[in-house]
C-alpha positions in Angstrom: -0.8 24.2 -19.1 -2.8 22.8 -16.5 -5.8 23.4 -18.5 -4.5 21.8 -21.6 -2.6 18.9 -19.5 -6.0 18.3 -18.0 -7.8 18.1 -21.5 -5.3 15.9 -23.6 -5.5 13.4 -20.6 -9.2 13.2 -20.5 -10.8 10.4 -18.2 -7.2 10.2 -17.0 -6.7 13.9 -15.8 -4.1 14.5 -13.3 -5.4 16.3 -10.2 -2.5 18.6 -8.6 -2.9 17.2 -5.4 0.8 15.3 -5.9 2.5 18.8 -4.2 2.8 18.0 -0.9 2.8 20.9 1.5 6.3 19.6 2.6 8.9 17.6 0.7 9.2 14.1 2.2 12.2 13.2 3.8 14.9 10.9 1.9 14.0 7.4 3.3 16.8 4.9 3.8 17.4 2.5 0.6 17.2 -0.2 2.8 13.3 0.8 3.8 12.0 0.3 0.4 14.1 -3.5 -0.5 14.6 -5.1 2.6 12.3 -8.2 3.3 9.5 -7.6 5.8 10.0 -8.3 9.6 7.0 -10.9 8.9 5.3 -11.6 5.9 3.8 -14.5 3.7 1.3 -15.7 6.7 -0.9 -18.7 5.9 -3.2 -21.0 7.9 -3.2 -24.6 8.3 -6.1 -26.3 6.8 -7.6 -26.8 10.1 -6.9 -23.5 11.5 -4.7 -25.0 14.7 -1.6 -23.1 13.3 -0.4 -20.4 11.4 3.0 -20.0 9.3 4.8 -17.0 8.1 8.1 -16.2 6.9 10.9 -13.7 8.8 14.4 -13.0 7.9 16.8 -14.5 10.1 20.7 -14.8 10.1 21.9 -18.4 10.4 25.7 -19.2 11.0 26.5 -15.6 10.6 25.2 -15.4 7.1 23.1 -12.7 5.9 19.4 -12.8 7.3 17.4 -14.8 5.0 13.7 -15.7 4.7 12.6 -18.6 6.6 9.6 -20.2 7.4 7.9 -20.1 11.3 5.1 -21.5 13.0 2.7 -20.4 16.0 -0.7 -22.2 17.2 -3.5 -20.0 17.1 -6.4 -20.0 19.7 -9.6 -18.8 18.3 -8.5 -15.9 15.9 -5.0 -14.8 17.4 -1.8 -16.7 17.4 -0.6 -17.5 21.1 2.4 -18.9 22.6 5.9 -18.7 21.1 6.8 -19.0 17.6 8.8 -21.3 16.4 11.3 -21.4 13.3 11.3 -25.0 11.2 13.4 -24.4 8.5 17.1 -23.2 8.2 17.8 -22.1 4.7 21.0 -19.8 5.1 21.8 -19.4 1.1 18.7 -17.9 -0.5 15.3 -16.8 0.9 12.2 -18.9 0.6 9.9 -17.4 -1.9 7.0 -19.4 -1.3 5.5 -22.4 1.3 1.9 -23.9 1.7 0.3 -26.0 4.5 -0.2 -29.6 3.9 -2.7 -30.4 6.5 -1.8 -29.1 10.3 1.4 -31.0 10.3 3.3 -30.2 7.0 4.5 -27.1 5.4 5.8 -27.6 1.3 8.3 -25.1 0.2 10.5 -24.8 -2.8 14.5 -23.3 -3.1 17.0 -23.2 -6.0 20.9 -22.8 -5.9 22.1 -19.3 -6.6 19.0 -18.5 -8.5 19.1 -21.0 -11.6 15.3 -21.8 -11.0 16.4 -25.3 -10.7 13.9 -25.5 -7.9 13.7 -28.5 -5.4 10.6 -29.2 -3.6 10.9 -29.8 -0.2 8.1 -31.1 3.2 8.9 -29.6 6.4 7.3 -31.1 9.8 5.8 -28.2 11.9 6.2 -30.3 14.8 9.6 -31.2 14.4 11.4 -29.6 12.0 12.2 -32.4 10.0 13.0 -31.2 6.2 12.6 -34.1 3.7 13.9 -33.2 0.2 11.0 -34.6 -2.3 12.9 -34.3 -5.4 16.8 -34.5 -4.3 17.9 -34.3 -8.0 20.6 -32.2 -9.2 20.0 -29.7 -12.4 16.1 -30.3 -12.5 13.1 -28.0 -12.3 10.4 -29.2 -9.8 6.9 -27.7 -9.0 3.9 -28.6 -7.1 1.0 -29.8 -9.6 -1.8 -30.5 -7.2 -1.5 -30.3 -3.4 -4.0 -33.3 -2.9 -5.7 -31.9 -0.2 -7.8 -34.8 0.3 -4.6 -37.2 0.7 -3.1 -36.3 3.9 0.7 -37.9 2.7 0.8 -37.1 -0.9 0.8 -34.4 -3.4 1.5 -34.4 -7.4 5.1 -33.0 -8.5 5.9 -32.1 -11.9 9.7 -32.0 -13.0 12.1 -32.6 -15.7 14.3 -35.1 -14.2 13.5 -38.0 -16.8 14.0 -35.6 -19.9 15.5 -31.9 -19.4 13.0 -30.7 -22.1 9.4 -31.8 -20.6 7.9 -32.6 -17.3 6.1 -35.8 -15.9 4.0 -36.0 -13.1 5.0 -38.0 -10.0 2.8 -39.2 -7.0 5.3 -38.1 -4.1 4.8 -38.8 -0.2 5.7 -35.9 1.8 6.8 -38.3 5.1 9.3 -40.7 3.1 9.7 -39.0 -0.3 8.9 -41.9 -1.7 8.0 -41.2 -5.7 5.9 -42.9 -8.1 5.1 -41.7 -11.9 1.8 -40.5 -12.2 2.0 -39.5 -16.1 4.6 -39.5 -18.5 4.8 -37.0 -20.8 5.1 -38.1 -24.6 7.5 -35.6 -25.6 5.3 -32.7 -26.0 2.9 -32.0 -23.5 3.5 -28.4 -22.2 1.2 -28.7 -19.1 -1.0 -30.8 -17.2 -4.8 -30.5 -15.4 -6.3 -32.5 -12.5 -9.5 -33.2 -11.2 -10.9 -32.3 -8.0 -9.9 -35.9 -7.0 -6.3 -34.9 -8.1 -6.3 -37.4 -11.3 -4.4 -36.0 -14.3 -7.3 -35.4 -16.6 -5.9 -33.1 -19.0 -2.8 -31.9 -20.9 -1.8 -29.2 -23.4 0.1 -30.0 -26.1 2.6 -28.0 -28.8 3.9 -28.9 -31.9 5.2 -25.9 -33.5 3.0 -22.9 -33.3 -0.1 -25.5 -33.1 -1.8 -26.4 -29.6 -3.6 -29.2 -28.8 -6.1 -30.3 -25.7 -6.3 -33.7 -24.5 -8.4 -35.4 -22.1 -9.5 -38.3 -20.7 -12.8 -39.7 -18.5 -10.3 -41.1 -15.9 -6.3 -42.2 -15.6 -7.0 -45.7 -16.9 -7.8 -44.5 -20.1 -5.9 -42.8 -22.8 -5.9 -39.1 -23.7 -8.1 -38.1 -26.6 -7.7 -34.6 -28.5 -10.7 -32.5 -28.0 -9.3 -29.3 -29.3 -6.7 -28.3 -31.9 -5.7 -24.6 -32.2 -2.8 -22.2 -33.5 -0.9 -20.8 -30.3 -2.6 -17.4 -31.3 -6.0 -18.6 -29.5 -6.1 -19.8 -26.0 -8.5 -22.2 -24.3 -6.4 -22.4 -20.8 -8.4 -24.7 -18.4 -8.4 -23.7 -14.8 -10.6 -26.3 -12.9 -13.0 -28.5 -13.2 -16.9 -28.5 -12.7 -18.6 -29.6 -9.7 -19.4 -32.8 -12.1 -15.7 -33.5 -12.4 -16.6 -33.9 -16.3 -17.0 -30.5 -17.7 -14.0 -27.8 -17.2 -13.6 -24.1 -16.7 -11.4 -22.3 -19.2 -10.5 -18.9 -20.2 -10.8 -18.7 -24.1 -10.3 -16.4 -26.6 -12.0 -18.5 -29.4 -13.9 -16.2 -31.5 -12.5 -13.1 -29.6 -10.6 -10.8 -28.9 -10.5 -11.3 -25.1 -10.2 -14.0 -22.4 -13.3 -14.5 -21.2 -14.6 -17.4 -18.9 -16.2 -19.9 -20.1 -17.4 -23.6 -19.2 -16.6 -26.5 -21.8 -18.2 -30.1 -22.0 -15.5 -32.4 -23.4 -18.5 -34.3 -25.2 -19.0 -31.1 -27.4 -15.6 -29.3 -27.0 -16.3 -27.0 -30.3 -19.1 -25.5 -28.2 -18.2 -22.9 -24.9 -21.0 -22.0 -22.3 -19.9 -18.1 -21.7 -19.6 -17.3 -18.1 -18.5 -13.9 -18.0 -16.5 -11.4 -20.5 -15.1 -7.9 -20.0 -14.8 -5.9 -22.9 -11.4 -4.7 -23.9 -9.5 -6.6 -21.2 -8.6 -10.2 -20.4 -10.2 -11.8 -17.5 -7.0 -13.3 -15.2 -8.6 -16.3 -13.4 -11.4 -17.4 -11.5 -12.2 -19.0 -7.9 -14.0 -22.1 -6.7 -15.2 -23.2 -3.3 -14.1 -26.7 -2.2 -15.9 -27.4 0.4 -19.7 -26.1 -1.4 -18.2 -27.0 -5.1 -19.4 -24.2 -6.6 -17.9 -21.1 -8.5 -17.5 -18.2 -6.5 -15.7 -15.3 -8.5 -13.5 -14.1 -11.7 -10.6 -11.7 -11.5 -9.8 -9.3 -13.8 -7.8 -5.7 -14.3 -8.4 -3.0 -16.0 -6.5 0.1 -14.6 -6.9 -1.4 -11.2 -7.6 -5.2 -9.8 -11.2 -6.1 -9.6 -13.9 -9.0 -9.3 -17.1 -10.2 -10.5 -18.7 -12.5 -8.0 -21.1 -15.2 -8.9 -21.6 -17.2 -5.4 -23.7 -14.6 -2.8 -21.7 -16.0 0.0 -18.3 -15.2 -1.1 -19.8 -11.7 -2.3 -21.0 -11.0 1.1 -17.5 -12.2 2.7 -15.6 -9.7 0.3 -18.3 -6.7 1.3 -17.6 -7.4 5.0 -13.7 -7.2 4.9 -14.4 -4.2 2.6 -16.0 -2.3 5.0 -13.4 -2.5 7.7 -10.2 -1.6 5.7 -12.1 1.5 3.6 -9.6 2.8 1.1 -7.3 -0.5 0.5 -7.7 -3.0 -2.0 -8.0 -6.7 -0.4 -7.5 -10.2 -1.3 -7.6 -13.6 0.3 -4.3 -15.2 0.5 -5.1 -18.6 2.2 -8.4 -20.0 4.0 -8.9 -23.0 6.1 -10.7 -25.9 4.7 -14.1 -24.9 6.4 -14.0 -21.4 5.0 -14.5 -20.0 8.4 -10.9 -18.6 8.8 -8.8 -16.7 6.2 -5.5 -14.7 5.7 -6.4 -11.2 4.0 -3.8 -9.0 2.4 -4.5 -5.3 2.2 -2.7 -2.8 -0.2 -3.1 0.2 -2.0 -0.6 2.0 -4.7 1.0 4.0 -1.8 1.3 1.0 0.7 1.9 -2.6 0.5 -0.5 -2.8 3.3 -0.8 -5.2 6.2 -1.8 -8.8 6.7 -5.1 -10.0 8.9 -6.4 -13.3 10.1 -10.5 -12.8 9.5 -12.7 -14.8 11.4 -16.3 -15.1 9.7 -18.2 -16.2 11.6 -17.4 -12.9 14.2 -17.0 -11.1 11.4 -13.7 -9.9 12.9 -9.8 -9.0 12.0 -7.3 -9.5 13.8 -4.0 -7.8 12.8 -0.9 -9.7 11.9 1.6 -7.5 10.9 2.1 -4.5 8.6 4.3 -5.2 5.8 6.3 -1.9 5.8 6.1 0.7 8.7 9.3 2.6 7.8 7.6 4.0 4.8 4.4 6.4 5.6 2.0 6.5 3.2 1.5 10.2 3.0 5.3 10.5 1.8 4.3 7.8 -1.2 3.7 8.6 -4.6 0.3 8.1 -6.2 0.5 5.6 -8.8 -2.2 7.5 -11.4 -3.7 5.3 -14.6 -2.8 7.1 -17.8 -3.3 6.4 -21.5 -1.9 8.5 -24.9 -2.0 7.4 -28.4 0.6 6.1 -30.3 2.4 7.5 -33.6 -0.1 5.0 -35.4 -3.0 5.6 -33.3 -2.8 2.2 -31.1 -4.1 3.5 -27.2 -1.3 2.7 -25.1 -2.1 2.6 -21.5 0.3 2.9 -18.5 1.2 4.1 -14.9 2.7 7.4 -13.7 3.8 8.3 -10.5 5.0 11.8 -9.6 7.4 13.2 -6.9 5.9 14.6 -3.9 6.3 18.5 -2.9 7.4 19.9 -5.9 5.4 21.1 -9.1 4.9 18.2 -11.7 6.6 20.1 -14.8 10.0 19.9 -16.1 10.9 16.9 -13.8 13.4 14.6 -14.3 12.0 10.9 -15.5 12.7 7.3 -15.6 11.1 5.2 -18.0 10.6 1.8 -16.7 9.6 -0.8 -18.9 8.3 -3.8 -17.8 10.1 -7.3 -18.7 8.4 -10.2 -20.5 7.4 -8.9 -22.8 4.3 -10.7 -22.6 3.4 -9.5 -19.2 2.1 -6.0 -18.1 2.4 -3.3 -15.3 0.2 -3.4 -12.4 -1.4 -0.7 -10.4 -0.4 -1.5 -6.5 2.5 -0.6 -4.3 6.1 -0.9 -6.1 9.3 -0.2 -4.1 11.4 0.7 -7.2 8.8 3.2 -8.2 8.4 4.6 -5.1 12.1 5.0 -4.0 12.6 6.9 -7.4 9.7 9.0 -6.7 11.4 9.7 -3.3 14.3 10.7 -4.9 12.7 13.4 -7.1 12.0 11.4 -10.5 8.6 10.9 -12.3 7.9 7.2 -13.3 6.3 6.5 -16.8 5.7 2.8 -16.8 4.0 2.0 -20.1 2.0 -1.2 -21.2 3.5 -1.4 -25.0 1.7 -3.1 -27.4 2.4 -7.0 -26.8 1.8 -6.4 -23.1 -0.5 -9.0 -21.8 -4.2 -8.3 -20.1 -5.5 -6.0 -23.3 -6.7 -8.8 -25.8 -5.5 -10.7 -28.8 -5.1 -7.7 -31.1 -3.0 -5.8 -29.2 -0.7 -8.7 -28.0 0.0 -9.8 -31.9 0.5 -6.1 -32.4 3.8 -6.5 -31.2 4.6 -9.6 -32.9 8.3 -9.2 -34.4 8.4 -6.1 -33.3 11.6 -5.9 -30.7 13.0 -2.7 -31.3 10.2 -1.9 -33.7 6.9 -0.4 -32.7 7.3 -2.0 -29.3 10.3 0.6 -28.8 8.3 3.2 -30.5 5.1 3.1 -27.8 7.9 3.6 -25.3 9.6 6.7 -27.3 6.1 7.8 -27.8 5.3 7.9 -24.0 8.5 9.9 -23.7 7.4 12.1 -26.4 4.1 12.6 -24.5 5.4 13.6 -21.2 7.8 16.0 -23.1 4.3 17.8 -24.5 2.9 17.5 -21.0 5.6 19.6 -20.0 6.0 17.3 -17.0 9.5 16.0 -18.6 12.6 17.7 -18.7 13.5 16.5 -22.2 17.5 16.8 -21.3 16.7 14.6 -17.9 15.1 11.4 -19.0 16.5 8.2 -18.4 15.4 4.8 -19.2 15.5 1.4 -16.6 14.1 -2.0 -17.0 15.0 -5.7 -16.2 14.9 -8.7 -18.4 12.6 -7.2 -21.7 12.7 -4.1 -19.9 16.7 -4.5 -20.3 16.3 -4.9 -23.8 14.3 -2.1 -24.2 16.8 -0.1 -22.4 19.1 -1.0 -24.8 17.5 -0.5 -27.6 16.3 2.9 -26.6 19.5 3.8 -26.4 20.8 2.7 -29.9 17.7 3.6 -31.6 17.0 7.1 -29.9 20.5 7.8 -28.8 19.5 11.5 -28.0 16.4 10.9 -26.0 18.1 9.8 -22.8 20.6 11.0 -20.1 21.2 7.8 -18.5 20.2 4.1 -18.6 20.0 1.0 -16.8 19.7 -2.8 -17.9 19.0 -5.3 -15.4 19.6 -8.8 -16.7 18.6 -7.5 -20.4 18.9 -9.5 -23.7 21.1 -7.8 -26.0 21.5 -10.5 -28.9 18.5 -11.6 -30.5 20.0 -14.4 -32.2 22.4 -15.8 -29.1 19.7 -15.2 -26.9 17.1 -17.8 -28.2 20.4 -20.5 -28.2 21.0 -19.9 -24.7 17.6 -21.0 -23.3 16.5 -23.5 -20.5 16.2 -26.6 -22.4 12.1 -27.0 -21.0 11.7 -23.9 -23.0 12.8 -25.5 -26.2 8.9 -27.0 -27.0 8.4 -23.6 -27.3 11.2 -22.2 -29.5 9.0 -22.4 -32.9 6.5 -20.1 -31.2 9.1 -17.5 -29.9 10.6 -17.5 -33.5 6.6 -16.3 -35.0 6.5 -13.9 -31.8 10.5 -12.5 -31.9 11.9 -13.9 -35.1 13.5 -16.8 -36.5 17.1 -16.6 -36.4 17.3 -18.3 -39.9 14.7 -16.9 -42.2 14.3 -13.2 -40.0 18.1 -12.9 -39.5 18.2 -9.2 -41.1 15.6 -8.3 -38.9 17.2 -9.8 -35.4 20.6 -8.3 -36.7 18.6 -5.4 -37.6 17.4 -5.3 -33.9 20.1 -6.9 -31.9 21.7 -3.6 -29.7 25.0 -5.3 -29.3 25.3 -4.9 -33.2 25.0 -1.3 -33.2 27.1 -0.2 -30.2 28.5 2.5 -32.5 25.2 4.5 -31.7 25.3 4.3 -28.0 26.5 7.5 -26.5 24.4 7.2 -23.3 25.7 6.7 -20.3 25.0 2.9 -19.2 25.0 0.9 -16.0 24.2 -3.0 -16.8 23.7 -5.4 -13.5 23.9 -9.4 -14.4 23.4 -12.2 -12.1 25.8 -15.0 -12.8 23.8 -18.1 -12.8 20.7 -16.4 -15.0 19.0 -18.9 -16.6 16.7 -17.1 -19.2 18.9 -14.5 -20.2 22.6 -15.9 -20.0 25.3 -13.6 -18.6 26.7 -13.9 -22.1 24.3 -11.1 -23.3 25.6 -8.7 -20.9 29.2 -9.7 -21.0 28.8 -9.0 -25.1 27.5 -5.5 -24.5 30.1 -4.6 -22.0 32.8 -6.3 -24.4 31.7 -4.6 -27.6 31.5 -1.0 -25.9 35.3 -1.2 -24.3 36.1 -2.4 -27.4 35.2 1.3 -28.8 36.9 2.6 -25.6 33.6 3.4 -24.0 33.0 3.0 -20.2 30.5 1.3 -19.2 29.5 0.7 -15.2 29.1 -3.4 -15.0 28.0 -5.1 -11.7 27.6 -9.2 -11.8 26.7 -10.8 -8.6 28.1 -14.7 -8.5 25.0 -16.0 -6.1 22.2 -14.8 -8.3 20.1 -15.8 -11.6 17.6 -13.6 -13.4 17.2 -10.7 -10.7 19.0 -10.1 -7.3 16.9 -11.8 -4.5 19.2 -11.5 -1.7 19.0 -8.4 0.3 22.9 -7.4 0.6 23.1 -7.5 -3.7 19.6 -5.5 -3.8 21.1 -2.8 -1.6 24.2 -2.5 -3.3 22.2 -2.6 -7.0 20.4 0.3 -5.7 22.8 2.4 -4.0 24.9 2.3 -7.0 21.7 3.1 -9.6 20.6 5.6 -7.5 24.0 7.2 -7.8 24.7 6.9 -11.3 21.1 8.5 -11.9 22.2 11.0 -9.6 24.9 11.9 -11.6 23.5 11.9 -14.9 20.0 13.4 -14.2 20.4 15.8 -11.3 17.4 15.7 -9.2 
């Protein structure tokens, strides 16, 4: 059996090192899903202070992630850390330093994704809401590092469907219009001086890139494509005229190119990776040079253009062997930086790195409760779908047991125009610790594998996209890894849709199913999207299906309209304020099943949106999922 397994997997062979001499202990659910004691480290612009997030209880409420600051002396924090925010409803998800005295962060209410942008003084703790608008979604467009008092913020306060750009004073909250949306602009780009110089617009399925030499001139069109062709500006060249972009014009994958707006039909190709899209690039503001490009094959990778950046990366990597590393924050002089280390079995640690002394000072271990040796290996795999298309994914096997006839959880990702990545995944590790093999599949239409792979999933919800998942299950069964009577499917968002579609289309394949904020009705789903998605509606119709022209297709692949086929035990979880997948999507499915006399377990949280973020709700969800899976799969 082992020999045939090795031959069938080829280059991605499973080596039998997953069988530990002793089965790991069962770790508490909280060990996997609670917020780290300290995380989210960021260094101030001049390196005088450091910020981090720590969960704290405020006014007797459950602990929420709040921002703390601490002074730096050399490469080490000194003195007492001070809390400067007092959020008690939801965690602060992200923040950044503006200079050395101001921190900018965002928050929403109950998961509605209508984010406010706030500024907090790191010395006094004074908080200023920079976007005090109800029902409005705001975000930072440019942090304007050379302007100590202002940032650029985009929001849809004037028109719920489009975003304008405003210059906002972080001390007073005063706001002035910097760029008004004519009604079709999806996104803006600024130059190195923070001037709004480019705009990407959409009309139906056609896209246009607009450019201007300075803010006193009107925008002019320099590129027109349909949505299948992607030319995404990243940042300007040092000359502030040409710009770097990720482009798949006349090619299958996204490459890094340099475009001169005077000759927009020509591209100077900087870097390309066969069979995979590039993901982004780095730029040094200090030295005004392109530094690197980021990509993802089976694992993360970088290519360096700049010798200094390559040397720094290599110097850090030598001190952290066996781990991936990434820079998460850096001072303006590029002498000090926050470095993250991680692997598939360890969420890693965070360090303060001093370039001059080549020294690492450990700031925190992200999760000390889960020993790396007790965590599962995430192995890249590939298999061939029924139509010959190559499908990639990841397989994580439980430790301490033979890799055959295992209970399995199939975990399709959300999006669906996204992908699964290699790295520490608390859900995967939790399930593997409970004795399940976990298969993650980058089915067709997943991003990162080029345009042809992405387009192969157009109007294939519930069809070939679902077949890829089914073929992945069959592949596991053929390898004798999966017990065919103990296979479950669990997914969120599109993954929730794939869960429901799976138990409709292949009802005998799954012994249990968990749908987390998933779409159930392709007709009603697109009628309840947020207003700022409406400019994308024609594009979504081309990719998913038009409710009028493709009504039969959408009806045939809407799980809620075929509940009579469902006989798999089902658990559904939903946030009441979900702006992406409306609660009505889950309500429909539950009501339809109950009308047939089928009992379905249903969990709704009134203080959540598209997924559960508050610790107490996460714990309850995974506790209920654990009991549900154990009841039907007997791990």
